[in-house]
C-alpha positions as a LaTeX table, in Angstrom:
\begin{tabular}{lrrr}
\hline
Residue & $x$ (\AA) & $y$ (\AA) & $z$ (\AA) \\
\hline
Unk1 & 24.55 & $-183.58$ & 8.76 \\
Unk2 & 27.63 & $-181.18$ & 8.43 \\
Unk3 & 26.56 & $-181.23$ & 4.70 \\
Unk4 & 23.10 & $-179.97$ & 5.58 \\
Unk5 & 23.67 & $-177.30$ & 8.05 \\
Unk6 & 26.16 & $-176.24$ & 5.07 \\
Unk7 & 23.68 & $-176.07$ & 2.41 \\
Unk8 & 20.92 & $-173.92$ & 4.65 \\
Unk9 & 23.80 & $-171.63$ & 5.90 \\
Unk10 & 24.87 & $-171.77$ & 1.62 \\
Unk11 & 21.07 & $-170.55$ & 1.38 \\
Unk12 & 20.76 & $-168.24$ & 3.66 \\
Unk13 & 23.73 & $-166.49$ & 2.32 \\
Unk14 & 21.68 & $-166.26$ & $-1.04$ \\
Unk15 & 18.75 & $-165.43$ & 0.57 \\
Unk16 & 20.67 & $-161.91$ & 2.27 \\
Unk17 & 22.35 & $-161.19$ & $-1.19$ \\
Unk18 & 18.93 & $-161.15$ & $-2.95$ \\
Unk19 & 17.30 & $-158.91$ & $-0.15$ \\
Unk20 & 20.09 & $-156.86$ & 0.16 \\
Unk21 & 20.27 & $-156.16$ & $-4.40$ \\
Unk22 & 16.54 & $-156.02$ & $-4.01$ \\
Unk23 & 16.68 & $-153.09$ & $-1.13$ \\
Unk24 & 19.69 & $-151.43$ & $-2.33$ \\
Unk25 & 17.46 & $-151.25$ & $-6.46$ \\
Unk26 & 14.91 & $-149.84$ & $-4.05$ \\
Unk27 & 16.42 & $-147.11$ & $-2.76$ \\
Unk28 & 18.56 & $-146.48$ & $-6.07$ \\
Unk29 & 15.77 & $-146.09$ & $-8.15$ \\
Unk30 & 13.39 & $-143.98$ & $-5.43$ \\
Unk31 & 16.45 & $-141.63$ & $-4.73$ \\
Unk32 & 17.11 & $-140.77$ & $-9.08$ \\
Unk33 & 13.32 & $-140.26$ & $-8.84$ \\
Unk34 & 13.67 & $-138.15$ & $-5.95$ \\
Unk35 & 16.27 & $-136.63$ & $-8.24$ \\
Unk36 & 14.80 & $-136.54$ & $-11.16$ \\
Unk37 & 11.74 & $-135.12$ & $-9.65$ \\
Unk38 & 13.80 & $-132.01$ & $-7.90$ \\
Unk39 & 15.17 & $-130.94$ & $-11.10$ \\
Unk40 & 12.00 & $-131.22$ & $-12.84$ \\
Unk41 & 10.42 & $-128.99$ & $-9.96$ \\
Unk42 & 13.74 & $-126.85$ & $-9.90$ \\
Unk43 & 13.03 & $-126.17$ & $-13.92$ \\
Unk44 & 9.04 & $-125.20$ & $-14.20$ \\
Unk45 & 10.02 & $-122.81$ & $-10.43$ \\
Unk46 & 13.11 & $-121.55$ & $-12.61$ \\
Unk47 & 11.45 & $-118.17$ & $-14.25$ \\
Unk48 & 11.07 & $-117.82$ & $-17.78$ \\
Unk49 & 13.61 & $-114.90$ & $-19.30$ \\
Unk50 & 12.33 & $-112.75$ & $-21.90$ \\
Unk51 & 14.20 & $-110.41$ & $-23.99$ \\
Unk52 & 14.14 & $-107.15$ & $-24.11$ \\
Unk53 & 11.83 & $-104.33$ & $-25.25$ \\
Unk54 & 13.25 & $-102.08$ & $-27.54$ \\
Unk55 & 12.87 & $-98.46$ & $-26.37$ \\
Unk56 & 10.13 & $-96.85$ & $-28.64$ \\
Unk57 & 9.40 & $-92.82$ & $-29.28$ \\
Unk58 & 8.17 & $-90.03$ & $-27.39$ \\
Unk59 & 5.27 & $-88.04$ & $-27.85$ \\
Unk60 & 4.39 & $-85.21$ & $-26.33$ \\
Unk61 & 1.25 & $-83.08$ & $-28.20$ \\
Unk62 & $-0.25$ & $-79.42$ & $-26.05$ \\
Unk63 & $-2.83$ & $-77.75$ & $-27.68$ \\
Unk64 & $-2.51$ & $-73.58$ & $-28.75$ \\
Unk65 & $-4.54$ & $-70.76$ & $-29.54$ \\
Unk66 & $-4.14$ & $-67.64$ & $-30.74$ \\
Unk67 & $-5.84$ & $-65.06$ & $-31.13$ \\
Unk68 & $-5.49$ & $-61.78$ & $-32.68$ \\
Unk69 & $-5.67$ & $-57.81$ & $-31.95$ \\
Unk70 & $-6.71$ & $-56.86$ & $-28.82$ \\
Unk71 & $-7.02$ & $-53.05$ & $-29.58$ \\
Unk72 & $-9.02$ & $-50.89$ & $-26.27$ \\
Unk73 & $-10.20$ & $-47.84$ & $-27.33$ \\
Unk74 & $-11.45$ & $-45.18$ & $-24.74$ \\
Unk75 & $-15.38$ & $-46.31$ & $-25.05$ \\
Unk76 & $-14.36$ & $-49.99$ & $-23.85$ \\
Unk77 & $-11.77$ & $-48.93$ & $-20.95$ \\
Unk78 & $-15.14$ & $-46.08$ & $-20.05$ \\
Unk79 & $-17.54$ & $-49.01$ & $-19.60$ \\
Unk80 & $-15.26$ & $-50.98$ & $-17.51$ \\
Unk81 & $-14.86$ & $-48.05$ & $-15.11$ \\
Unk82 & $-18.44$ & $-47.50$ & $-14.97$ \\
Unk83 & $-18.94$ & $-51.55$ & $-14.08$ \\
Unk84 & $-16.27$ & $-51.06$ & $-11.06$ \\
Unk85 & $-18.06$ & $-48.15$ & $-9.66$ \\
Unk86 & $-21.76$ & $-49.85$ & $-9.73$ \\
Unk87 & $-20.23$ & $-52.35$ & $-7.97$ \\
Unk88 & $-18.63$ & $-50.55$ & $-5.46$ \\
Unk89 & $-14.79$ & $-51.32$ & $-6.43$ \\
Unk90 & $-12.44$ & $-49.47$ & $-7.60$ \\
Unk91 & $-10.86$ & $-49.41$ & $-11.03$ \\
Unk92 & $-11.69$ & $-51.52$ & $-14.06$ \\
Unk93 & $-14.43$ & $-54.30$ & $-14.34$ \\
Unk94 & $-13.39$ & $-55.69$ & $-17.77$ \\
Unk95 & $-14.97$ & $-59.17$ & $-17.01$ \\
Unk96 & $-18.29$ & $-58.51$ & $-18.99$ \\
Unk97 & $-16.01$ & $-58.33$ & $-22.42$ \\
Unk98 & $-15.11$ & $-61.47$ & $-22.37$ \\
Unk99 & $-17.17$ & $-63.86$ & $-20.17$ \\
Unk100 & $-18.72$ & $-65.02$ & $-23.38$ \\
Unk101 & $-15.17$ & $-66.40$ & $-24.81$ \\
Unk102 & $-13.69$ & $-68.05$ & $-21.11$ \\
Unk103 & $-14.60$ & $-71.43$ & $-21.52$ \\
Unk104 & $-13.68$ & $-71.40$ & $-25.10$ \\
Unk105 & $-9.28$ & $-71.16$ & $-23.28$ \\
Unk106 & $-9.79$ & $-73.77$ & $-20.98$ \\
Unk107 & $-9.33$ & $-76.15$ & $-23.70$ \\
Unk108 & $-5.83$ & $-75.35$ & $-24.34$ \\
Unk109 & $-2.22$ & $-75.58$ & $-23.01$ \\
Unk110 & $-0.84$ & $-72.20$ & $-24.46$ \\
Unk111 & $-3.12$ & $-69.47$ & $-25.04$ \\
Unk112 & $-0.98$ & $-66.41$ & $-27.31$ \\
Unk113 & $-2.61$ & $-62.29$ & $-27.71$ \\
Unk114 & $-1.68$ & $-59.80$ & $-29.57$ \\
Unk115 & $-1.66$ & $-56.74$ & $-27.33$ \\
Unk116 & $-1.90$ & $-54.20$ & $-29.58$ \\
Unk117 & $-2.06$ & $-51.21$ & $-26.80$ \\
Unk118 & 0.83 & $-50.34$ & $-24.01$ \\
Unk119 & $-0.97$ & $-51.79$ & $-20.69$ \\
Unk120 & 0.09 & $-50.34$ & $-17.66$ \\
Unk121 & $-0.94$ & $-49.39$ & $-14.02$ \\
Unk122 & 0.44 & $-45.53$ & $-13.46$ \\
Unk123 & $-0.14$ & $-43.89$ & $-17.24$ \\
Unk124 & $-3.43$ & $-41.97$ & $-16.97$ \\
Unk125 & $-5.64$ & $-44.10$ & $-19.91$ \\
Unk126 & $-5.55$ & $-43.04$ & $-23.50$ \\
Unk127 & $-7.17$ & $-44.19$ & $-27.12$ \\
Unk128 & $-6.49$ & $-43.96$ & $-30.82$ \\
Unk129 & $-4.40$ & $-42.31$ & $-32.33$ \\
Unk130 & $-1.78$ & $-43.14$ & $-28.68$ \\
Unk131 & $-3.52$ & $-45.18$ & $-26.70$ \\
Unk132 & $-2.51$ & $-46.41$ & $-23.16$ \\
Unk133 & $-4.92$ & $-49.27$ & $-21.72$ \\
Unk134 & $-5.48$ & $-49.88$ & $-17.81$ \\
Unk135 & $-3.63$ & $-52.63$ & $-15.64$ \\
Unk136 & $-7.02$ & $-54.31$ & $-15.06$ \\
Unk137 & $-7.36$ & $-55.64$ & $-18.20$ \\
Unk138 & $-4.39$ & $-57.07$ & $-18.63$ \\
Unk139 & $-4.75$ & $-58.87$ & $-15.55$ \\
Unk140 & $-8.81$ & $-59.89$ & $-17.00$ \\
Unk141 & $-6.22$ & $-61.72$ & $-19.74$ \\
Unk142 & $-4.37$ & $-64.01$ & $-17.38$ \\
Unk143 & $-7.55$ & $-65.05$ & $-15.59$ \\
Unk144 & $-8.81$ & $-65.98$ & $-19.33$ \\
Unk145 & $-5.99$ & $-67.71$ & $-19.21$ \\
Unk146 & $-3.43$ & $-66.13$ & $-21.56$ \\
Unk147 & 0.03 & $-66.25$ & $-20.45$ \\
Unk148 & 1.82 & $-65.29$ & $-23.92$ \\
Unk149 & 1.58 & $-61.94$ & $-24.62$ \\
Unk150 & 2.82 & $-59.85$ & $-28.21$ \\
Unk151 & 3.75 & $-56.08$ & $-27.83$ \\
Unk152 & 5.08 & $-55.35$ & $-31.11$ \\
Unk153 & 2.92 & $-53.69$ & $-33.40$ \\
Unk154 & 2.47 & $-50.13$ & $-34.45$ \\
Unk155 & 1.24 & $-48.45$ & $-31.29$ \\
Unk156 & 4.37 & $-49.58$ & $-29.36$ \\
Unk157 & 6.18 & $-46.21$ & $-29.59$ \\
Unk158 & 2.29 & $-44.41$ & $-29.23$ \\
Unk159 & 3.56 & $-43.13$ & $-25.31$ \\
Unk160 & 7.57 & $-42.66$ & $-26.51$ \\
Unk161 & 10.25 & $-44.23$ & $-23.56$ \\
Unk162 & 7.51 & $-43.67$ & $-20.54$ \\
Unk163 & 5.21 & $-45.28$ & $-22.25$ \\
Unk164 & 8.04 & $-48.18$ & $-23.16$ \\
Unk165 & 8.93 & $-48.34$ & $-19.39$ \\
Unk166 & 5.43 & $-48.41$ & $-17.66$ \\
Unk167 & 4.24 & $-51.37$ & $-20.11$ \\
Unk168 & 7.32 & $-52.80$ & $-19.24$ \\
Unk169 & 6.98 & $-52.22$ & $-15.65$ \\
Unk170 & 3.72 & $-53.63$ & $-15.65$ \\
Unk171 & 4.67 & $-56.94$ & $-17.88$ \\
Unk172 & 7.31 & $-58.00$ & $-15.09$ \\
Unk173 & 5.19 & $-57.33$ & $-12.34$ \\
Unk174 & 2.44 & $-60.36$ & $-13.76$ \\
Unk175 & 2.23 & $-64.13$ & $-12.06$ \\
Unk176 & 6.35 & $-65.35$ & $-13.45$ \\
Unk177 & 4.14 & $-67.79$ & $-15.81$ \\
Unk178 & 3.60 & $-64.60$ & $-17.91$ \\
Unk179 & 5.95 & $-63.82$ & $-21.54$ \\
Unk180 & 6.26 & $-61.41$ & $-23.58$ \\
Unk181 & 7.71 & $-60.81$ & $-27.00$ \\
Unk182 & 8.48 & $-58.33$ & $-29.53$ \\
Unk183 & 10.48 & $-56.03$ & $-26.81$ \\
Unk184 & 14.14 & $-55.92$ & $-26.82$ \\
Unk185 & 16.47 & $-54.48$ & $-25.47$ \\
Unk186 & 21.01 & $-53.81$ & $-26.34$ \\
Unk187 & 21.11 & $-56.70$ & $-23.45$ \\
Unk188 & 18.23 & $-59.12$ & $-24.47$ \\
Unk189 & 17.95 & $-59.57$ & $-28.59$ \\
Unk190 & 17.34 & $-63.05$ & $-27.78$ \\
Unk191 & 14.03 & $-65.04$ & $-28.28$ \\
Unk192 & 12.05 & $-65.71$ & $-25.12$ \\
Unk193 & 11.64 & $-69.33$ & $-24.53$ \\
Unk194 & 8.58 & $-70.99$ & $-22.71$ \\
Unk195 & 8.42 & $-74.65$ & $-21.96$ \\
Unk196 & 5.19 & $-76.18$ & $-21.81$ \\
Unk197 & 4.35 & $-80.10$ & $-20.95$ \\
Unk198 & 8.02 & $-80.63$ & $-22.15$ \\
Unk199 & 8.00 & $-78.62$ & $-25.67$ \\
Unk200 & 10.29 & $-75.40$ & $-25.86$ \\
Unk201 & 8.65 & $-72.85$ & $-27.68$ \\
Unk202 & 10.14 & $-69.68$ & $-29.19$ \\
Unk203 & 8.59 & $-66.34$ & $-29.25$ \\
Unk204 & 9.39 & $-63.75$ & $-31.31$ \\
Unk205 & 7.56 & $-60.41$ & $-32.68$ \\
Unk206 & 8.26 & $-57.84$ & $-35.83$ \\
Unk207 & 6.47 & $-54.53$ & $-37.06$ \\
Unk208 & 6.60 & $-52.87$ & $-40.07$ \\
Unk209 & 6.00 & $-49.84$ & $-38.85$ \\
Unk210 & 4.99 & $-47.80$ & $-35.46$ \\
Unk211 & 3.85 & $-45.54$ & $-36.90$ \\
Unk212 & 5.58 & $-43.18$ & $-38.27$ \\
Unk213 & 6.96 & $-42.34$ & $-34.38$ \\
Unk214 & 11.12 & $-43.51$ & $-34.84$ \\
Unk215 & 12.74 & $-45.51$ & $-31.21$ \\
Unk216 & 13.18 & $-42.60$ & $-28.90$ \\
Unk217 & 16.36 & $-42.29$ & $-27.65$ \\
Unk218 & 16.13 & $-43.06$ & $-23.88$ \\
Unk219 & 13.96 & $-46.60$ & $-24.45$ \\
Unk220 & 14.37 & $-49.11$ & $-22.60$ \\
Unk221 & 13.92 & $-51.51$ & $-25.08$ \\
Unk222 & 13.28 & $-51.36$ & $-28.92$ \\
Unk223 & 11.21 & $-53.29$ & $-31.67$ \\
Unk224 & 12.19 & $-54.92$ & $-35.00$ \\
Unk225 & 11.23 & $-53.90$ & $-37.96$ \\
Unk226 & 10.71 & $-56.65$ & $-41.22$ \\
Unk227 & 12.80 & $-53.66$ & $-42.49$ \\
Unk228 & 15.84 & $-55.53$ & $-40.91$ \\
Unk229 & 15.92 & $-58.40$ & $-42.74$ \\
Unk230 & 19.77 & $-59.62$ & $-41.41$ \\
Unk231 & 18.58 & $-59.09$ & $-37.55$ \\
Unk232 & 15.52 & $-61.09$ & $-38.26$ \\
Unk233 & 17.09 & $-63.74$ & $-39.98$ \\
Unk234 & 19.59 & $-64.14$ & $-37.23$ \\
Unk235 & 17.20 & $-64.22$ & $-34.64$ \\
Unk236 & 15.00 & $-67.16$ & $-36.09$ \\
Unk237 & 18.07 & $-69.02$ & $-37.02$ \\
Unk238 & 19.06 & $-68.75$ & $-33.58$ \\
Unk239 & 14.83 & $-69.96$ & $-31.78$ \\
Unk240 & 15.39 & $-72.83$ & $-34.57$ \\
Unk241 & 18.21 & $-74.11$ & $-32.59$ \\
Unk242 & 16.76 & $-73.81$ & $-29.79$ \\
Unk243 & 13.47 & $-74.71$ & $-29.10$ \\
Unk244 & 10.83 & $-77.02$ & $-30.47$ \\
Unk245 & 8.29 & $-74.84$ & $-32.27$ \\
Unk246 & 8.81 & $-71.75$ & $-33.75$ \\
Unk247 & 6.21 & $-68.75$ & $-33.24$ \\
Unk248 & 6.58 & $-65.57$ & $-35.02$ \\
Unk249 & 4.08 & $-62.17$ & $-34.55$ \\
Unk250 & 4.09 & $-60.21$ & $-37.52$ \\
Unk251 & 2.48 & $-56.97$ & $-37.83$ \\
Unk252 & 1.94 & $-56.55$ & $-41.32$ \\
Unk253 & $-0.80$ & $-55.59$ & $-44.23$ \\
Unk254 & $-2.98$ & $-52.79$ & $-44.98$ \\
Unk255 & $-5.33$ & $-52.00$ & $-42.53$ \\
Unk256 & $-9.54$ & $-52.99$ & $-43.57$ \\
Unk257 & $-7.72$ & $-54.74$ & $-46.13$ \\
Unk258 & $-8.52$ & $-58.89$ & $-46.77$ \\
Unk259 & $-5.93$ & $-58.97$ & $-49.74$ \\
Unk260 & $-2.61$ & $-60.69$ & $-48.73$ \\
Unk261 & $-0.37$ & $-58.48$ & $-50.60$ \\
Unk262 & 3.70 & $-59.85$ & $-52.55$ \\
Unk263 & 5.41 & $-58.59$ & $-49.52$ \\
Unk264 & 3.78 & $-60.75$ & $-46.95$ \\
Unk265 & 3.68 & $-63.95$ & $-49.00$ \\
Unk266 & 7.43 & $-63.08$ & $-49.29$ \\
Unk267 & 8.23 & $-61.76$ & $-46.25$ \\
Unk268 & 6.61 & $-65.21$ & $-44.57$ \\
Unk269 & 8.28 & $-67.44$ & $-47.11$ \\
Unk270 & 12.41 & $-66.27$ & $-45.84$ \\
Unk271 & 10.50 & $-66.48$ & $-41.89$ \\
Unk272 & 9.67 & $-70.19$ & $-43.06$ \\
Unk273 & 13.11 & $-70.59$ & $-44.59$ \\
Unk274 & 14.90 & $-69.51$ & $-41.63$ \\
Unk275 & 13.52 & $-71.24$ & $-38.73$ \\
Unk276 & 9.82 & $-70.41$ & $-38.03$ \\
Unk277 & 6.78 & $-72.63$ & $-37.30$ \\
Unk278 & 3.96 & $-70.50$ & $-36.95$ \\
Unk279 & 4.05 & $-67.06$ & $-38.24$ \\
Unk280 & 0.95 & $-65.10$ & $-36.58$ \\
Unk281 & $-0.03$ & $-61.90$ & $-38.68$ \\
Unk282 & $-1.96$ & $-58.95$ & $-37.49$ \\
Unk283 & $-2.58$ & $-55.08$ & $-37.86$ \\
Unk284 & $-4.99$ & $-55.16$ & $-40.85$ \\
Unk285 & $-8.16$ & $-55.64$ & $-38.06$ \\
Unk286 & $-10.08$ & $-57.49$ & $-40.78$ \\
Unk287 & $-9.10$ & $-61.49$ & $-41.65$ \\
Unk288 & $-7.10$ & $-62.54$ & $-44.19$ \\
Unk289 & $-6.16$ & $-66.10$ & $-45.59$ \\
Unk290 & $-3.91$ & $-68.75$ & $-44.18$ \\
Unk291 & $-1.66$ & $-71.33$ & $-46.12$ \\
Unk292 & 1.38 & $-73.86$ & $-45.17$ \\
Unk293 & 4.58 & $-73.35$ & $-46.44$ \\
Unk294 & 7.44 & $-75.71$ & $-47.48$ \\
Unk295 & 10.60 & $-74.24$ & $-45.94$ \\
Unk296 & 14.06 & $-74.73$ & $-47.01$ \\
Unk297 & 15.13 & $-77.34$ & $-45.04$ \\
Unk298 & 11.80 & $-79.60$ & $-46.11$ \\
Unk299 & 9.19 & $-78.36$ & $-42.54$ \\
Unk300 & 5.75 & $-77.56$ & $-43.22$ \\
Unk301 & 4.99 & $-74.34$ & $-41.88$ \\
Unk302 & 2.08 & $-72.60$ & $-41.04$ \\
Unk303 & 0.84 & $-68.97$ & $-41.92$ \\
Unk304 & $-2.22$ & $-66.95$ & $-40.69$ \\
Unk305 & $-1.92$ & $-63.63$ & $-42.81$ \\
Unk306 & $-4.28$ & $-62.04$ & $-40.67$ \\
Unk307 & $-6.92$ & $-62.93$ & $-37.25$ \\
Unk308 & $-8.82$ & $-59.65$ & $-37.31$ \\
Unk309 & $-9.31$ & $-57.90$ & $-34.96$ \\
Unk310 & $-10.38$ & $-59.00$ & $-30.47$ \\
Unk311 & $-11.74$ & $-56.92$ & $-28.81$ \\
Unk312 & $-12.47$ & $-53.10$ & $-30.29$ \\
Unk313 & $-14.64$ & $-50.38$ & $-30.75$ \\
Unk314 & $-14.26$ & $-49.95$ & $-34.40$ \\
Unk315 & $-17.04$ & $-49.06$ & $-36.75$ \\
Unk316 & $-17.11$ & $-51.66$ & $-39.82$ \\
Unk317 & $-19.09$ & $-54.74$ & $-40.51$ \\
Unk318 & $-15.39$ & $-56.47$ & $-41.06$ \\
Unk319 & $-13.34$ & $-55.30$ & $-37.68$ \\
Unk320 & $-16.54$ & $-56.52$ & $-35.99$ \\
Unk321 & $-15.20$ & $-60.37$ & $-37.20$ \\
Unk322 & $-11.89$ & $-61.93$ & $-36.26$ \\
Unk323 & $-10.39$ & $-65.35$ & $-35.62$ \\
Unk324 & $-8.46$ & $-67.45$ & $-33.18$ \\
Unk325 & $-6.08$ & $-69.72$ & $-34.44$ \\
Unk326 & $-5.68$ & $-73.28$ & $-32.92$ \\
Unk327 & $-3.68$ & $-76.13$ & $-33.97$ \\
Unk328 & $-1.92$ & $-78.79$ & $-31.94$ \\
Unk329 & 2.24 & $-79.17$ & $-31.37$ \\
Unk330 & 3.80 & $-82.65$ & $-31.84$ \\
Unk331 & 7.17 & $-83.46$ & $-30.45$ \\
Unk332 & 7.93 & $-86.74$ & $-31.06$ \\
Unk333 & 11.84 & $-87.44$ & $-29.56$ \\
Unk334 & 13.59 & $-90.72$ & $-30.89$ \\
Unk335 & 15.50 & $-93.71$ & $-28.93$ \\
Unk336 & 18.70 & $-91.99$ & $-30.73$ \\
Unk337 & 18.05 & $-88.32$ & $-29.32$ \\
Unk338 & 16.00 & $-87.48$ & $-32.20$ \\
Unk339 & 13.16 & $-84.25$ & $-32.04$ \\
Unk340 & 11.01 & $-83.74$ & $-34.25$ \\
Unk341 & 7.70 & $-81.13$ & $-33.75$ \\
Unk342 & 5.55 & $-81.06$ & $-36.21$ \\
Unk343 & 2.29 & $-78.82$ & $-36.38$ \\
Unk344 & $-1.41$ & $-80.49$ & $-36.78$ \\
Unk345 & $-5.46$ & $-79.62$ & $-37.89$ \\
Unk346 & $-5.21$ & $-76.11$ & $-37.75$ \\
Unk347 & $-8.23$ & $-74.14$ & $-37.78$ \\
Unk348 & $-9.63$ & $-70.80$ & $-37.28$ \\
Unk349 & $-12.31$ & $-69.75$ & $-34.88$ \\
Unk350 & $-14.45$ & $-67.03$ & $-36.11$ \\
Unk351 & $-15.30$ & $-64.11$ & $-33.29$ \\
Unk352 & $-18.18$ & $-61.66$ & $-32.98$ \\
Unk353 & $-17.26$ & $-58.66$ & $-31.61$ \\
Unk354 & $-20.21$ & $-56.99$ & $-30.44$ \\
Unk355 & $-21.50$ & $-53.84$ & $-29.12$ \\
Unk356 & $-25.23$ & $-52.28$ & $-29.07$ \\
Unk357 & $-26.53$ & $-48.89$ & $-30.47$ \\
Unk358 & $-24.01$ & $-45.46$ & $-29.64$ \\
Unk359 & $-21.35$ & $-48.29$ & $-29.00$ \\
Unk360 & $-23.16$ & $-49.54$ & $-25.13$ \\
Unk361 & $-22.02$ & $-53.19$ & $-24.16$ \\
Unk362 & $-18.71$ & $-54.05$ & $-26.31$ \\
Unk363 & $-18.34$ & $-58.14$ & $-25.53$ \\
Unk364 & $-16.91$ & $-60.66$ & $-27.48$ \\
Unk365 & $-18.55$ & $-63.45$ & $-28.83$ \\
Unk366 & $-17.56$ & $-67.55$ & $-30.60$ \\
Unk367 & $-19.47$ & $-67.00$ & $-33.78$ \\
Unk368 & $-20.99$ & $-70.32$ & $-33.01$ \\
Unk369 & $-22.84$ & $-68.63$ & $-30.29$ \\
Unk370 & $-23.67$ & $-65.74$ & $-32.50$ \\
Unk371 & $-27.18$ & $-64.93$ & $-33.07$ \\
Unk372 & $-29.23$ & $-63.58$ & $-35.48$ \\
Unk373 & $-30.97$ & $-61.41$ & $-33.04$ \\
Unk374 & $-27.76$ & $-60.37$ & $-31.40$ \\
Unk375 & $-26.50$ & $-59.36$ & $-35.40$ \\
Unk376 & $-30.13$ & $-57.64$ & $-35.77$ \\
Unk377 & $-29.55$ & $-55.33$ & $-32.82$ \\
Unk378 & $-25.51$ & $-54.69$ & $-33.45$ \\
Unk379 & $-24.26$ & $-51.02$ & $-33.05$ \\
Unk380 & $-22.71$ & $-51.57$ & $-36.22$ \\
Unk381 & $-25.75$ & $-51.67$ & $-38.77$ \\
Unk382 & $-26.31$ & $-47.76$ & $-37.86$ \\
Unk383 & $-22.82$ & $-47.82$ & $-40.75$ \\
Unk384 & $-23.88$ & $-51.51$ & $-42.33$ \\
Unk385 & $-27.58$ & $-52.49$ & $-42.29$ \\
Unk386 & $-26.56$ & $-55.36$ & $-43.46$ \\
Unk387 & $-24.88$ & $-57.13$ & $-41.37$ \\
Unk388 & $-26.00$ & $-60.60$ & $-40.10$ \\
Unk389 & $-25.15$ & $-64.58$ & $-39.60$ \\
Unk390 & $-25.43$ & $-64.87$ & $-43.38$ \\
Unk391 & $-22.89$ & $-61.71$ & $-44.09$ \\
Unk392 & $-20.28$ & $-62.90$ & $-41.08$ \\
Unk393 & $-20.04$ & $-66.43$ & $-42.67$ \\
Unk394 & $-20.07$ & $-64.80$ & $-46.53$ \\
Unk395 & $-17.24$ & $-62.34$ & $-45.71$ \\
Unk396 & $-14.75$ & $-65.33$ & $-43.43$ \\
Unk397 & $-16.04$ & $-67.88$ & $-47.20$ \\
Unk398 & $-15.38$ & $-65.32$ & $-49.55$ \\
Unk399 & $-11.53$ & $-64.01$ & $-47.84$ \\
Unk400 & $-10.42$ & $-67.46$ & $-45.95$ \\
Unk401 & $-9.73$ & $-71.18$ & $-47.01$ \\
Unk402 & $-12.19$ & $-72.82$ & $-46.45$ \\
Unk403 & $-9.94$ & $-76.20$ & $-45.68$ \\
Unk404 & $-8.99$ & $-73.87$ & $-41.82$ \\
Unk405 & $-12.54$ & $-72.85$ & $-41.62$ \\
Unk406 & $-14.48$ & $-74.37$ & $-38.27$ \\
Unk407 & $-17.73$ & $-72.69$ & $-39.53$ \\
Unk408 & $-20.98$ & $-73.52$ & $-37.27$ \\
Unk409 & $-22.72$ & $-76.31$ & $-38.71$ \\
\hline
\end{tabular}
């Protein structure tokens, strides 16, 4: 009996041990599975790391236009006065002169123009040979979108010290986004800097002569002549060090001539070597060709030797035709801070200054909007019966490198 009870107890003990072993094994396996599953979930939920991207270059672009000689004869401002009076207003209404080209300038970030005549609100208007233009004309140019004005040319001293002061007062009273170049004071002989869309543009202006009028002794400012090479070099080198783009206006060449002189070519190369990126030629009142120049530091500079006339009341066929220079500026800043600026796609869009018989209704057109009918009615035909669309096109093709001409299709 005792042996049977002992056997039963041993069997029960073995069973208990087996049950405990099974329980321990199951719980141990579940724990391992839970731990492994938890680890897998944590691994799956952990964010994937990615390499830090390498910063690329930053590129900024802007569109630039430059317009030739805005030469305001008495026929222009007298008509503007009559238009204002007809509308019951005081002053001068120049909007009619420019309304056909206004939309063109809205496509550009910077619009530059050579303002050939003094602009004032205080001096009486006057015409050739000593010009003074009503301030309403300058305000009209602002409404067109012009913000950069060159004031250095052969008519800058037309009204002496009084005229200089009057025109400086006018432009300084314009909105703050207006800049002028080409007049220098003893305290401010330096490039004018304008920043547009992150691009720093330096402006300079020089002239060959001032029609034999010397700088007035009491003048509040003065021009820099193209004979002052050391001064020009210093200013251009300063501009190169301070700006991304250096734009230079130079009033040079032979009036009425499409031929570029060797003096123009030599000076253009010097200015490029000293720091100019774009050289805008004015003064001949007719168009001249353009070219790329390689500067001493390897940069490519662009020179337009003459844009010809914009608004005017002259009397020859070729002075009725001008060009608007357009180009793209691309500034690239590398991650290490290195900056380079290039000029791209320079093109000339021809313009026609039109008036009816007896200089009536003087106004501007883009050549692409001009018609044979308008050409046939142009008042200049009294002096030049051959004036026509075909004449304009042929004259442009003969005198301007076709690579840069944006002629109508």
